[in-house]
VOPA-572834 format. One record per residue (C-alpha): residue in one letter; x, y, z. Coordinates in steps of 0.02 Angstrom, whole numbers. Layout:
VOPA-572834
   resn       xx       yy       zz
      A        X        Y        Z
...
***
This chain:
VOPA-572834
   resn       xx       yy       zz
      M     5620     6296     4976
      Q     5539     6260     5160
      A     5509     6383     5292
      C     5624     6331     5451
      T     5514     6310     5621
      A     5674     6256     5730
      L     5859     6253     5742
      A     5964     6160     5848
      F     6175     6162     5867
      N     6299     6088     5988
      L     6285     5903     5911
      R     6417     5768     5927
      R     6498     5805     5781
      K     6525     6017     5784
      T     6498     6040     5607
      E     6319     5978     5601
      F     6154     6040     5646
      L     5977     6018     5642
      V     5843     6102     5546
      A     5650     6081     5573
      L     5563     6125     5414
      A     5369     6163     5368
      D     5349     5998     5293
      Y     5355     5924     5478
      S     5520     5845     5435
      V     5707     5876     5528
      K     5852     5877     5414
      C     6041     5870     5477
      F     6161     5969     5374
      D     6347     5972     5391
      T     6425     6155     5378
      E     6595     6109     5296
      T     6534     6000     5153
      K     6374     6095     5127
      E     6274     5934     5112
      L     6130     5843     5195
      V     6178     5723     5322
      S     6019     5631     5360
      W     5820     5674     5315
      M     5719     5616     5490
      R     5511     5594     5458
      G     5385     5560     5596
      H     5287     5713     5641
      D     5106     5742     5584
      S     5123     5939     5628
      S     5253     6075     5623
      V     5401     6051     5743
      T     5425     6196     5875
      S     5572     6146     5970
      I     5744     6045     5961
      S     5832     5994     6113
      V     5999     5915     6105
      H     6075     5802     6250
      G     6235     5861     6341
      S     6343     5729     6252
      G     6263     5782     6075
      R     6207     5613     6034
      Y     6029     5612     6055
      A     5887     5751     6016
      I     5706     5767     6057
      T     5588     5851     5942
      T     5432     5930     5995
      S     5262     5960     5895
      T     5107     6010     5967
      D     5039     5815     5959
      T     5197     5720     5985
      A     5378     5721     6058
      Q     5516     5602     5969
      L     5687     5552     6035
      W     5819     5523     5904
      D     5990     5443     5910
      L     6112     5560     5798
      D     6229     5439     5779
      T     6116     5311     5665
      F     5973     5457     5640
      Q     5836     5319     5704
      R     5695     5360     5816
      K     5712     5266     5971
      R     5551     5326     6071
      K     5415     5424     6031
      L     5284     5517     6161
      N     5099     5515     6120
      V     4964     5620     6211
      R     4780     5631     6196
      Q     4723     5773     6064
      S     4648     5866     6211
      V     4810     5897     6294
      G     4930     5937     6185
      I     5121     5966     6217
      Q     5204     6128     6251
      K     5398     6092     6266
      V     5503     5936     6276
      F     5687     5958     6322
      F     5838     5884     6406
      L     5893     5953     6582
      P     6080     6022     6588
      L     6204     5920     6676
      S     6079     5770     6682
      N     5992     5623     6609
      T     5823     5693     6644
      I     5679     5739     6506
      L     5554     5876     6552
      S     5395     5871     6474
      C     5277     6022     6488
      F     5099     5999     6419
      K     4960     6125     6381
      D     4853     6076     6543
      N     5000     6158     6636
      S     5058     5982     6694
      V     5248     5946     6713
      F     5330     5775     6712
      A     5510     5713     6729
      W     5570     5565     6640
      E     5719     5463     6666
      F     5819     5453     6503
      D     5896     5280     6510
      T     5733     5189     6573
      L     5604     5320     6502
      H     5515     5292     6671
      C     5425     5438     6753
      K     5528     5518     6905
      Y     5416     5631     6962
      R     5271     5762     6919
      L     5264     5938     6980
      P     5116     5970     7109
      T     4973     6092     7041
      P     5019     6285     7083
      V     4951     6348     7232
      E     4760     6421     7222
      G     4741     6580     7141
      S     4910     6565     7057
      A     4874     6449     6919
      L     4916     6504     6745
      L     4926     6444     6564
      Y     5125     6398     6538
      K     5193     6452     6373
      A     5367     6486     6402
      F     5498     6384     6509
      A     5685     6409     6559
      V     5808     6306     6671
      T     5973     6372     6748
      R     6133     6279     6695
      D     6138     6164     6856
      G     5963     6104     6809
      R     5902     6160     6992
      I     5781     6300     6949
      F     5628     6288     6833
      V     5542     6442     6774
      A     5363     6451     6680
      G     5272     6586     6620
      G     5121     6615     6495
      K     4971     6719     6464
      S     4998     6834     6634
      N     5117     6941     6708
      Q     5179     6814     6845
      L     5324     6692     6814
      H     5334     6529     6919
      L     5500     6476     7004
      W     5509     6277     7040
      C     5649     6188     7126
      L     5675     6044     7053
      E     5753     5953     7200
      S     5609     5968     7312
      K     5471     5979     7174
      Q     5399     6124     7257
      L     5341     6308     7197
      T     5469     6411     7290
      R     5415     6583     7227
      I     5293     6680     7116
      I     5374     6845     7038
      Q     5257     6988     6962
      M     5312     7071     6817
      P     5283     7259     6777
      P     5094     7295     6740
      K     5148     7332     6569
      V     5178     7139     6542
      R     5023     7046     6508
      A     5093     6889     6437
      V     5273     6807     6410
      R     5328     6753     6250
      H     5505     6691     6295
      L     5613     6655     6451
      E     5799     6620     6453
      F     5947     6639     6586
      L     6089     6750     6566
      P     6247     6635     6600
      D     6394     6693     6704
      S     6561     6630     6715
      F     6576     6634     6928
      D     6398     6577     6969
      G     6440     6395     6953
      G     6283     6360     6851
      S     6162     6435     6973
      N     6098     6574     6853
      Q     6029     6733     6937
      V     5992     6848     6797
      L     5818     6807     6693
      G     5781     6871     6510
      V     5586     6892     6498
      L     5522     6938     6333
      S     5345     6996     6335
      Q     5207     7037     6228
      D     5274     7216     6201
      N     5415     7154     6111
      I     5532     7227     6245
      M     5650     7103     6342
      R     5670     7141     6519
      F     5829     7058     6635
      I     5784     7034     6819
      N     5874     6957     6953
      I     5768     6817     7027
      E     5833     6828     7202
      T     5820     7018     7232
      C     5679     7034     7116
      K     5754     7187     7029
      L     5760     7243     6861
      L     5930     7260     6790
      F     5908     7318     6611
      D     5800     7298     6480
      I     5832     7305     6260
      G     5694     7338     6133
      S     5567     7480     6135
      N     5388     7506     6068
      E     5463     7574     5902
      E     5581     7439     5870
      G     5526     7281     5954
      I     5614     7118     5981
      S     5545     6951     5881
      T     5647     6823     5967
      S     5832     6815     6050
      A     5964     6714     6106
      I     6102     6730     6230
      S     6297     6659     6199
      P     6355     6540     6295
      N     6471     6639     6392
      G     6340     6779     6420
      R     6452     6924     6353
      Y     6317     6957     6203
      I     6127     6954     6169
      A     6085     6918     5991
      A     5895     6996     5946
      V     5794     6981     5788
      M     5711     7138     5783
      E     5521     7157     5703
      N     5595     7247     5561
      G     5716     7105     5514
      S     5876     7194     5570
      L     5993     7080     5698
      N     6052     7168     5837
      L     6205     7122     5941
      Y     6199     7188     6121
      S     6343     7183     6252
      V     6295     7149     6404
      R     6447     7221     6494
      A     6383     7393     6427
      L     6225     7356     6469
      T     6241     7306     6674
      Q     6297     7421     6797
      E     6409     7279     6888
      G     6480     7195     6717
      N     6656     7246     6771
      K     6654     7155     6932
      P     6631     6970     6950
      P     6492     6945     7056
      P     6521     6857     7234
      P     6566     6665     7231
      V     6423     6608     7350
      F     6239     6674     7352
      K     6130     6671     7486
      V     5979     6532     7454
      E     5809     6575     7551
      D     5736     6404     7579
      W     5551     6452     7490
      S     5488     6276     7518
      K     5431     6313     7708
      C     5339     6468     7665
      T     5143     6442     7674
      S     5047     6394     7514
      E     4956     6560     7502
      A     4986     6648     7345
      N     5012     6825     7415
      K     5163     6758     7535
      L     5247     6674     7371
      T     5221     6826     7263
      M     5359     6962     7230
      R     5351     7110     7143
      V     5493     7160     7015
      T     5567     7324     7070
      S     5689     7445     6977
      G     5856     7419     7029
      R     5932     7571     6936
      S     5891     7743     6919
      K     5920     7767     6729
      R     5895     7656     6584
      P     6074     7609     6522
      C     6026     7612     6331
      K     5886     7717     6221
      F     5826     7682     6044
      K     5795     7833     5936
      G     5754     7792     5761
      S     5871     7661     5695
      K     6030     7710     5807
      I     6074     7638     5957
      Q     6151     7750     6092
      T     6244     7646     6220
      R     6299     7725     6391
      L     6496     7751     6392
      M     6576     7666     6541
      K     6684     7800     6625
      L     6823     7769     6759
      Q     6845     7872     6904
      G     6947     8028     6910
      N     7046     7963     7044
      A     7091     7774     6956
      S     7278     7752     6919
      L     7359     7714     6775
      E     7417     7557     6858
      N     7241     7507     6884
      K     7203     7543     6709
      E     7337     7423     6643
      N     7292     7280     6758
      E     7104     7282     6694
      L     7068     7131     6573
      P     6924     7082     6470
      G     6781     6997     6546
      G     6786     7113     6702
      L     6948     7025     6765
      N     7097     7113     6868
      K     7259     7057     6837
      K     7314     7093     7006
      R     7176     7017     7103
      L     7225     6861     6978
      Q     7389     6851     7040
      T     7325     6861     7217
      L     7225     6713     7177
      L     7358     6617     7101
      K     7485     6648     7228
      G     7356     6591     7376
      F     7295     6424     7274
      G     7441     6393     7168
      E     7348     6386     6992
      Y     7194     6436     6912
      P     7018     6347     6941
      A     7011     6203     6791
      K     6833     6251     6764
      Y     6885     6427     6727
      R     7078     6416     6663
      M     7030     6434     6479
      F     6921     6593     6512
      V     7057     6660     6622
      W     7197     6631     6498
      R     7102     6716     6361
      S     7074     6858     6471
      L     7265     6859     6517
      L     7322     6851     6333
      Q     7200     6981     6277
      L     7150     6883     6128
      P     7074     6983     5989
      E     6978     6836     5899
      N     7012     6891     5737
      H     6893     6788     5622
      L     6925     6858     5462
      A     7103     6862     5474
      F     7117     6689     5539
      S     7005     6635     5388
      S     7114     6718     5264
      L     7264     6616     5346
      I     7155     6447     5339
      D     7091     6469     5170
      K     7272     6470     5094
      G     7272     6298     5135
      T     7423     6182     5200
      H     7579     6246     5185
      S     7704     6128     5093
      A     7831     6124     5237
      F     7678     6050     5342
      V     7620     5921     5201
      N     7691     5764     5262
      I     7697     5806     5449
      Q     7622     5655     5504
      K     7776     5563     5439
      E     7888     5657     5569
      Y     7767     5668     5693
      P     7652     5491     5696
      V     7509     5558     5800
      K     7373     5424     5827
      N     7233     5556     5846
      R     7187     5589     5667
      K     7081     5745     5721
      L     7231     5812     5831
      L     7342     5789     5679
      R     7238     5885     5563
      V     7223     6043     5692
      L     7416     6015     5715
      Q     7434     6037     5532
      R     7333     6196     5512
      T     7376     6281     5658
      L     7563     6262     5596
      S     7524     6317     5425
      A     7418     6454     5475
      L     7588     6510     5576
      A     7682     6492     5433
      H     7578     6590     5312
      W     7583     6721     5444
      S     7788     6723     5447
      A     7884     6630     5347
      I     8023     6598     5487
      F     7908     6468     5570
      A     7893     6377     5410
      E     8083     6342     5416
      T     8087     6313     5607
      P     8112     6136     5660
      Y     8040     6152     5835
      I     7895     6240     5800
      P     7780     6092     5809
      L     7857     6040     5988
      L     7809     6221     6041
      A     7642     6218     5976
      F     7586     6045     6017
      P     7544     6074     6199
      F     7412     6215     6147
      V     7338     6108     5999
      K     7291     5971     6110
      L     7237     6095     6240
      F     7115     6198     6130
      Q     7091     6065     5971
      N     6903     6111     5976
      N     6934     6300     5950
      Q     7068     6310     5807
      L     7068     6508     5805
      I     7101     6523     5989
      C     7232     6391     5986
      F     7320     6504     5852
      E     7306     6656     5920
      V     7375     6579     6093
      V     7523     6502     6016
      A     7554     6681     5905
      T     7547     6773     6079
      V     7674     6648     6157
      V     7790     6666     5999
      V     7778     6857     6011
      N     7791     6888     6194
      F     7880     6727     6271
      C     7989     6694     6141
      Q     8065     6878     6102
      H     8226     6870     6040
      W     8231     6675     5997
      F     8251     6697     5797
      E     8382     6828     5784
      Y     8523     6689     5786
      F     8422     6576     5659
      P     8451     6430     5621
      N     8554     6422     5786
      P     8475     6433     5961
      P     8455     6597     6031
      A     8625     6625     6113
      N     8583     6801     6188
      V     8435     6727     6293
      L     8530     6569     6328
      G     8663     6689     6388
      M     8515     6787     6504
      M     8480     6617     6591
      E     8660     6567     6612
      N     8714     6734     6700
      V     8559     6708     6820
      L     8614     6540     6850
      A     8792     6584     6872
      H     8742     6719     6993
      H     8630     6601     7103
      D     8721     6448     7096
      K     8894     6450     7050
      E     8932     6269     7098
      L     8819     6212     6981
      I     8880     6316     6824
      Q     9048     6251     6873
      H     8997     6076     6874
      L     8911     6103     6701
      I     9066     6190     6626
      K     9171     6065     6697
      Y     9101     5924     6574
      N     9060     6037     6441
      V     8886     6054     6457
      T     8806     6204     6383
      S     8661     6312     6394
      Q     8601     6227     6230
      V     8599     6052     6332
      Y     8524     6109     6491
      A     8413     6260     6451
      W     8360     6249     6257
      P     8262     6076     6286
      L     8160     6149     6400
      L     8130     6316     6311
      E     8085     6221     6126
      T     7958     6096     6203
      L     7896     6229     6325
      F     7912     6100     6474
      S     7792     5981     6376
      E     7926     5823     6399
      V     7970     5846     6574
      L     7818     5906     6648
      T     7630     5809     6669
      R     7481     5885     6611
      E     7437     5956     6784
      E     7598     6022     6817
      W     7620     6100     6646
      L     7449     6191     6666
      K     7497     6252     6839
      V     7675     6323     6778
      F     7588     6417     6624
      D     7470     6478     6759
      N     7590     6577     6818
      I     7698     6610     6646
      F     7537     6696     6588
      S     7514     6796     6741
      N     7678     6872     6746
      H     7814     6961     6643
      P     7878     6871     6487
      S     8035     6858     6590
      Y     7962     6729     6716
      F     7961     6608     6576
      L     8161     6609     6587
      M     8171     6622     6768
      I     8053     6470     6780
      V     8185     6374     6670
      V     8334     6425     6788
      A     8227     6380     6926
      Y     8199     6205     6862
      I     8385     6183     6833
      M     8422     6239     7014
      C     8297     6140     7101
      S     8372     5990     7002
      R     8547     6011     7070
      A     8563     5856     7159
      P     8544     5746     7018
      L     8634     5857     6889
      L     8802     5866     7023
      H     8793     5668     7011
      C     8795     5666     6815
      N     8971     5653     6730
      Q     8928     5613     6559
      T     8846     5721     6419
      A     8723     5593     6374
      D     8658     5593     6556
      F     8631     5764     6556
      E     8530     5763     6378
      Y     8422     5628     6442
      F     8384     5724     6606
      F     8335     5859     6514
      H     8224     5765     6397
      H     8125     5670     6519
      R     8020     5676     6677
      N     8095     5694     6832
      N     8039     5665     7015
      L     8029     5860     7071
      D     7908     5961     7158
      I     7833     6090     7026
      N     7768     6203     7174
      V     7950     6213     7237
      V     7996     6266     7043
      I     7868     6394     7044
      K     7909     6466     7214
      E     8099     6475     7166
      A     8052     6563     7006
      Y     7967     6706     7105
      H     8097     6728     7219
      L     8227     6726     7074
      M     8118     6863     6985
      E     8139     6961     7148
      A     8322     6931     7195
      T     8402     6932     7033
      P     8501     7100     7023
      L     8436     7242     6887
      D     8590     7216     6771
      I     8575     7027     6745
      H     8395     7007     6774
      P     8293     6971     6601
      Q     8161     7102     6622
      R     8291     7228     6585
      M     8306     7145     6396
      L     8143     7076     6362
      D     7972     7195     6321
      D     7825     7205     6420
      F     7672     7095     6377
      I     7595     7159     6216
      P     7437     7077     6139
      L     7392     7033     5970
      T     7298     7183     5866
      K     7137     7168     5827
      G     7075     7150     5641
      Q     7241     7110     5579
      Y     7380     7011     5666
      P     7549     7105     5673
      V     7693     7084     5556
      F     7820     6972     5642
      N     8001     6993     5556
      K     8105     6986     5710
      Y     8228     6862     5614
      P     8382     6871     5494
      K     8261     6882     5332
      F     8405     6825     5208
      I     8445     6667     5306
      V     8261     6615     5310
      D     8241     6672     5120
      Y     8397     6569     5065
      Q     8326     6417     5175
      T     8171     6448     5082
      R     8236     6449     4912
      E     8352     6304     4948
      R     8196     6209     5008
      E     8084     6251     4869
      R     8239     6194     4749
      I     8252     6024     4845
      R     8076     6018     4836
      Q     8075     6039     4646
      D     8219     5930     4618
      E     8138     5795     4737
      I     7972     5813     4628
      E     8060     5788     4469
      Y     8153     5635     4550
      L     7994     5571     4608
      R     7910     5613     4421
      E     8061     5513     4343
      R     8049     5366     4451
      Q     7864     5353     4435
      L     7873     5362     4254
      A     8021     5213     4253
      H     7913     5125     4377
      E     7756     5155     4259
      L     7880     5082     4110
      E     7924     4940     4208
      V     7761     4893     4287
      K     7683     4897     4088
      A     7823     4796     4027
      Q     7800     4658     4169
      E     7619     4688     4123
      H     7645     4661     3933
      K     7762     4516     3998
      A     7619     4446     4088
      E     7489     4446     3971
      D     7606     4369     3840
      E     7633     4215     3950
      A     7455     4210     3995
      W     7402     4226     3793
      Y     7525     4079     3768
      R     7454     3972     3906
      K     7278     4012     3845
      Q     7324     3939     3683
      E     7397     3794     3750
      I     7251     3767     3879
      L     7132     3782     3720
      Q     7234     3666     3611
      E     7218     3529     3736
      A     7047     3565     3776
      E     7019     3570     3593
      E     7092     3396     3564
      Q     6998     3335     3719
      R     6821     3396     3654
      R     6868     3319     3484
      K     6904     3156     3571
      I     6751     3177     3672
      L     6645     3193     3522
      L     6716     3056     3427
      E     6669     2948     3590
      E     6494     3025     3587
      E     6464     3003     3410
      E     6511     2808     3430
      K     6397     2781     3577
      L     6259     2872     3493
      A     6291     2757     3337
      E     6290     2617     3452
      Q     6133     2674     3541
      R     6042     2701     3372
      Q     6088     2535     3310
      R     6005     2461     3472
      L     5863     2568     3454
      A     5813     2510     3285
      A     5841     2323     3336
      V     5727     2358     3494
      K     5606     2440     3376
      R     5621     2286     3267
      E     5588     2167     3407
      L     5439     2280     3465
      K     5367     2274     3306
      V     5379     2104     3280
      K     5300     2065     3449
      E     5166     2190     3412
      L     5112     2087     3267
      Q     5132     1920     3351
      L     5010     2001     3491
      L     4891     2060     3366
      D     4893     1900     3258
      A     4861     1806     3442
      S     4729     1918     3471
      R     4647     1917     3312
      R     4650     1730     3322
      R     4593     1698     3490
      F     4454     1826     3450
      L     4404     1695     3297
      K     4419     1552     3412
      Y     4311     1631     3540
      Q     4179     1693     3403
      Q     4177     1492     3351
      D     4158     1428     3527
      Q     4013     1546     3548
      R     3930     1506     3386
      Q     3943     1306     3430
      M     3876     1349     3602
      E     3735     1447     3529
      L     3702     1299     3413
      N     3701     1171     3549
      R     3581     1287     3655
      L     3465     1289     3505
      N     3474     1109     3461
      D     3438     1077     3657
      E     3289     1215     3637
      I     3224     1124     3495
      I     3227      954     3579
      R     3129     1028     3715
      K     3003     1133     3637
      A     2960      973     3527
      S     2932      872     3679
      M     2819     1020     3749
      R     2725     1040     3575
      E     2669      853     3579
      Q     2608      888     3761
      E     2529     1058     3707
      T     2463      964     3550
      A     2311      881     3653
      A     2281     1023     3755
      T     2270     1129     3599
      V     2151     1021     3511
      Q     2047     1041     3667
      D     2044     1232     3659
      A     2051     1274     3464
      E     1878     1357     3477
      V     1947     1453     3638
      R     2110     1494     3542
      W     2023     1552     3367
      M     1945     1692     3460
      E     2112     1735     3542
      L     2188     1717     3397
      E     2084     1860     3320
      S     2128     1979     3462
      Q     2307     1932     3454
      R     2306     1960     3266
      H     2285     2170     3306
      L     2421     2157     3434
      F     2539     2061     3319
      E     2527     2206     3188
      Q     2581     2328     3317
      H     2727     2204     3370
      L     2776     2213     3185
      I     2781     2396     3193
      K     2889     2401     3342
      D     3000     2279     3255
      Q     3024     2409     3100
      E     3064     2537     3224
      T     3190     2428     3306
      T     3268     2384     3146
      K     3297     2558     3090
      K     3378     2596     3266
      E     3492     2444     3245
      M     3544     2511     3036
      K     3562     2689     3137
      E     3680     2593     3263
      E     3779     2517     3128
      V     3800     2668     3042
      D     3870     2767     3196
      A     3984     2612     3222
      H     4044     2633     3032
      R     4090     2830     3060
      R     4174     2787     3232
      K     4279     2665     3135
      V     4324     2815     3005
      D     4358     2927     3158
      L     4470     2797     3234
      E     4561     2784     3063
      D     4593     2962     3044
      H     4652     2982     3211
      L     4788     2847     3187
      V     4833     2929     3036
      Q     4837     3098     3137
      R     4966     3024     3265
      L     5079     2948     3120
      M     5109     3105     3054
      K     5128     3186     3229
      I     5268     3060     3270
      H     5334     3081     3103
      R     5346     3276     3126
      E     5401     3257     3302
      D     5535     3143     3261
      K     5583     3273     3135
      Q     5582     3412     3255
      K     5698     3311     3366
      L     5827     3279     3237
      Q     5816     3460     3187
      M     5855     3509     3364
      V     5991     3392     3385
      A     6068     3466     3222
      E     6050     3651     3298
      E     6128     3609     3457
      N     6278     3522     3356
      L     6291     3690     3253
      A     6293     3791     3399
      Q     6423     3677     3506
      A     6533     3679     3356
      E     6527     3865     3344
      Q     6559     3904     3516
      K     6717     3797     3509
      L     6802     3897     3365
      L     6950     3986     3381
      D     6989     4043     3210
      T     6911     4045     3038
      D     6995     3899     2963
      W     6946     3792     3096
      R     6758     3853     3102
      L     6759     3825     2903
      Q     6828     3636     2928
      V     6701     3611     3073
      L     6560     3685     2964
      H     6602     3568     2813
      K     6602     3421     2918
      L     6448     3457     2985
      R     6364     3504     2824
      H     6445     3338     2760
      D     6349     3235     2911
      D     6194     3342     2881
      Q     6197     3268     2699
      A     6221     3095     2751
      R     6086     3109     2881
      E     5971     3201     2744
      K     5983     3047     2633
      R     5967     2924     2786
      Y     5810     3018     2815
      E     5741     3008     2639
      E     5790     2810     2658
      I     5686     2801     2812
      A     5550     2913     2723
      K     5550     2787     2565
      L     5552     2628     2678
      L     5407     2707     2777
      H     5325     2723     2611
      D     5342     2559     2559
      N     5289     2487     2731
      R     5112     2591     2691
      V     5101     2516     2540
      K     5125     2339     2593
      E     5017     2372     2750
      A     4889     2442     2617
      E     4900     2291     2519
      L     4883     2181     2683
      L     4729     2273     2741
      K     4658     2263     2570
      A     4680     2060     2581
      M     4612     2061     2739
      R     4453     2155     2678
      E     4443     2031     2550
      A     4448     1882     2668
      E     4321     1955     2769
      E     4194     1982     2641
      K     4215     1801     2587
      K     4191     1766     2776
      W     4023     1870     2756
      E     3962     1781     2609
      E     3978     1611     2698
      V     3895     1679     2846
      I     3757     1746     2738
      Q     3736     1572     2653
      K     3739     1488     2820
      K     3604     1616     2880
      A     3494     1564     2720
      Q     3502     1388     2767
      L     3463     1436     2954
      E     3307     1519     2882
      E     3234     1402     2776
      E     3247     1282     2926
      Q     3157     1420     3035
      K     3031     1436     2906
      A     2992     1253     2925
      A     2968     1264     3099
      A     2884     1410     3094
      A     2740     1323     3003
      A     2720     1191     3144
      D     2738     1321     3291
      E     2593     1442     3203
      H     2461     1351     3309
      R     2553     1401     3477
      K     2577     1587     3432
      Q     2428     1646     3529
      F     2484     1553     3691
      L     2664     1613     3667
      E     2609     1787     3623
      G     2515     1807     3783
      R     2672     1746     3872
      M     2781     1866     3789
      N     2656     2013     3827
      E     2679     1960     4018
      A     2859     1965     4013
      L     2875     2129     3941
      E     2755     2210     4067
      V     2850     2133     4190
      A     3015     2211     4121
      E     2934     2386     4089
      K     2889     2366     4280
      L     3070     2335     4325
      Q     3134     2461     4215
      R     3011     2579     4302
      E     3067     2537     4466
      D     3253     2530     4466
      G     3322     2577     4298
      Y     3379     2393     4266
      F     3303     2355     4094
      E     3406     2513     4040
      R     3563     2451     4095
      L     3525     2275     4013
      C     3505     2364     3853
      D     3666     2464     3878
      L     3748     2294     3903
      K     3675     2237     3748
      T     3744     2395     3643
      G     3908     2407     3723
      P     3994     2245     3676
      T     3931     2283     3497
      E     4027     2461     3503
      R     4188     2373     3573
      G     4185     2236     3454
      V     4187     2358     3320
      E     4322     2442     3395
      L     4423     2279     3407
      Q     4389     2243     3240
      Q     4454     2404     3177
      V     4615     2395     3248
      P     4694     2266     3133
      M     4600     2346     2984
      S     4680     2530     3012
      G     4855     2471     2962
      N     4948     2603     3073
      I     5056     2488     3183
      C     5161     2565     3314
      L     5226     2542     3497
      N     5073     2652     3565
      D     4936     2552     3494
      L     4995     2408     3632
      S     4905     2512     3764
      S     4737     2516     3663
      L     4755     2344     3627
      E     4760     2294     3815
      S     4597     2409     3839
      S     4513     2319     3706
      S     4558     2146     3802
      H     4491     2229     3967
      D     4325     2275     3876
      R     4306     2115     3826
      R     4326     2039     4007
      Q     4206     2177     4040
      G     4093     2094     3892
      D     4099     1917     3972
      L     4024     1995     4127
      A     3901     2075     4037
      R     3858     1916     3918
      Q     3809     1813     4076
      E     3690     1937     4146
      W     3633     1953     3969
      E     3576     1769     3961
      L     3465     1808     4115
      M     3340     1885     3989
      A     3370     1765     3847
      E     3223     1661     3871
      V     3118     1815     3849
      R     3210     1864     3694
      R     3196     1688     3599
      L     3010     1689     3640
      R     2995     1840     3557
      Q     3119     1781     3400
      R     3004     1629     3379
      L     2839     1737     3392
      T     2919     1849     3253
      S     3000     1716     3155
      Q     2849     1695     3046
      A     2830     1884     3004
      R     3015     1890     2961
      T     2998     1722     2829
      R     2872     1841     2737
      H     2954     2015     2761
      P     3152     1966     2743
      P     3266     2112     2808
      A     3381     2211     2711
      R     3536     2178     2802
      L     3608     2044     2937
      P     3526     2039     3091
      A     3635     2144     3221
      T     3690     2032     3368
      P     3784     2076     3540
      W     3959     2001     3474
      T     3966     2052     3281
      P     4154     2003     3223
***
C-alpha cells in the first residue's frame, strides 16, 4: 500500500529487483517466490533513483539529502554520502564498464569517485561563461566516455570524461524550454559509443538526435498524447513509453528510423572539441531536422506507422537474404569467409538473426508450466553435472522439448545434443529452447525416421560423399568393419562437442548456421577426411571408437575449408542438399508440430516406459513398506531391550539408593547422638560458668565491702585525731561559729530539699532497672519460643524433603505405599520423640522455676541480713553524729566550696556529667548481671551475653577508680547529711554504685 518512487533490475540474482517506496525504504523482491527478500532503511526522504553496479552486487540509492551504497549480498549499507541542505543531490550513479561513481549536485557540480576506495578522482570544471544551466537530467554512453547533462534550458552539455572538458553544447529547437529525461539509444555495432540521444522535454515529446551531426532523427509523442516517462530496451530495438493518459506504448526503433535496415559504419569520426576556444558560441551547435517528413503521427488513440516498402528492382534473392535486426545473410557469409568466425561480442545476436528465432514467450511458458517431464526427473543420475543451475536449465529445456514432441522423451542422445546450447544460453532459457528446436527441425532432418535406430538414410548420404571423395579411406573402414555408426554418428549425436574445444565448436557453428543444413553433414565428412592419416593407422574397432569420442590434434580451419570444398565439388546426385529441405525458421505465436518419426514405435515405447515406471513405483512402494515394517520391528526390539536395560538400571539404582539411605540414616543417628552429647557438655559448662561467675561476683562484692569498712575505719581514726585538734580551735571560735550556724541552717534546709529530689530520682532509676529486668526476661522467653519454633520448622523441612525424595524415586504403586508406610512410621516415632523432648523441656522449666524461687528466697535472706547490718551501721552513725555536730558549720562551708568547684568543672568540659554517668552506669550493668542467673532461660547463645557482662565489669572497675577521685567530696556530704537522715530515715535502702 505504498507508492513506488524508483525501480532497479539486473542484480546478480536475476530473479530479484529493488523497489523504492514512498515511506523512504527500499525493498528487494524475488519474482519466482514472490516474496520479500530484504528491507533496507536509512533515508530520510524519498528515493529518486537506484543505480546498480555492472556486477549486480552493489547499488546506490539517491535522495535529495543523501546517497547510500548498499551491498546486495548482505543487504547492508557500506557507505553514506552526506551533503549540506543548501546544496542537495540530483543523482548519483555508476558509470558503465568502470568502477567509477558519478555524483551530480544541485549547484551544477559533478564529482567522480573511485568505487573501491571512495576517494575523489576528479571534478568537472565549471561550464564556460554564458552557458551555465541548472542540471536536472543526465545520461552516459555505454562505454562511459560521454556524459550529457540538461536542465531548465533548451541546451545540452556534452562532457568528455576522459579529458574532463566540455566538448559541445547542443541547442534544442525553440519549442524545448526544459529537459526532463535523457537516455542514449543503444546500437549493436557502435561498440558502446552511443550516438543517438533521446531527449524528453517539457512538452512531453521525446526527440531523438545524433550528437555528432546534431540532426533530429525522429520523435515520439505529441501535445495531445504526451509521454510521462520512457525506457529503451538494452538492444535498442524497442522504446517503451508511459503516456499521460495511463497507457503504455511500445515503439519499434526500426520502423521509426530511416536507417534502421542498415548497420552503421564500424568506425565513427570523432572531432577533438577540447581544442576549441572557451567561448560558448563556438561550442554551441543547433539541432536541425535530418528528414523531410515525420515517420509517425498520432491521430486520436491510434498509432499510424510508416511501412517500409522495398524498391521495385529488388530481387527475390535479396529478400530471402534479409534477416531480423537489419542484417543481411550474404554480407554475413562474406564476413565469415573473411575472418573465419563472427565477433564474440555479437555472436549471439548474429545467431539469433540467422536462426530467425520467434521468441514465443507464451508458448514457451505453457511448455515450462507443464513441469518436469517424467523421462528427465532423475537426469542428474545419468548426467551428474556439478553446476546445479546448469543442471536445472538442462532439465527444463529437455522437459520442454519432451512436452513439445513425445519423440524427445524417448531419444537417448537428446541431452548430448542440447547440452552445448544449454551451457551457452543458460541465462536465457527461451532462446536456448528455440535454438535447440531450430537445430532439431532444420539440421537434424530425417534423423528420427528409423527410430530407435540411428538415421541410416543420413548416414548413407555421408558415406556416399566420403566414398566419392576418398575411396582409400572408405575401403580401409570397410576392411575393418567400421560402419558409419562408428565414424559419423558419434559426431552427429554430440554435435562435435566431444571432439572440439569451446572456441572451435563456436567457430564451426558460425559456419553451420550461416549455410544450408546440408553443410552440417559436409563438415562431418570433412572432419573424417582431414583425419585420414591417423585413421589409416588404426586397425581395431576400439581405436576407431576412441578416436571419434575424444579430442584430436586437428586444425578446425582446415576442416571448415574442406567442408566448403565438398559443398562445391560434390555431384548433385549424391549431394545431401538434394535430400534435405532449405532452412525453415520456427513459426511465431505457436511452435510447429513435430511428428517426423514412427509414431507407433514411440507410442509403444512410451507405453512400455510408463508400464515399467508403474511397476517400478509399485516395487518401490512395496519395498518401502517392507523397509518400514523392518524398521518398526527393529525399533520395537530396540525399545524392548532399552526398557529391560532401563529396568535393570533402575533396580540397581534403587538398591544403591536404599543402601545409601540406610548409611545416611545411621550417620544421622550418630550425628544426633554426638550433638546431644555436645549439647549436654555445653549445658554443664554453661552452668559451671554461671556458677563461677556468680561466686566471683559475690567474692568481689565482699572484698569491696571489706575495703570500704577498712577505709571507713581509717577515716574514723583520722577524723578523730582531727577532731581533737579542731576542738581547741572550735572553743575559741564558738561565738563566731554560732553566727555561722544560724546562717548555715537555712542553707541546710535547702540541701535537705535537694536530697529529697535525689532520693526520688534514685527510686525512679530503681523502677526503670526493674522494668528493664522484666523486658530482658520477656526477651529471653521469646528467644526460647523462637528457637523451639525454628527447631520445629527445620524438622518439618527435613520431613518434607525426605517425603519428596521418596516420591521421586517411586517406580510403581506398591513400592510407593511401602515407602509411604515406612515414612509415616518414622514420622510417628519422631513425633513421640518430639513429645518426650517437649516433656523434658517442660520438666526442665519447672525445675528451673523452682531453682529460681530458691535463689530468690536466698536473695531475700541476704537482703534481710544487709538491712540488719545497715541498721547497726546507722546506730553507730547516730552516735558519731552527735559528736560531730559542732563541726557541721565548718564542713558545710567546705562542702559548698567543693560543689562550686564541681559545677565550674561541669560548665567548662562536662567532666562532672561523665562522672555522674559512670556512677549510674555500673549500677545498671550490675542489675543486668543480676538478672542473668534469675531468668531461668539457659542456652548456648547466653554465653555471649555473659562475656559482654564480664567486659562491662572490667569497664566498671576503671570507672570506679575514677569515681574514687570524688570520694572525699561525697564522704563529706554524707557526714553532713547523716544527722538529717537519722532524724528522717529513708523508706528504702540507699542506692550504691555496685548493687548486687
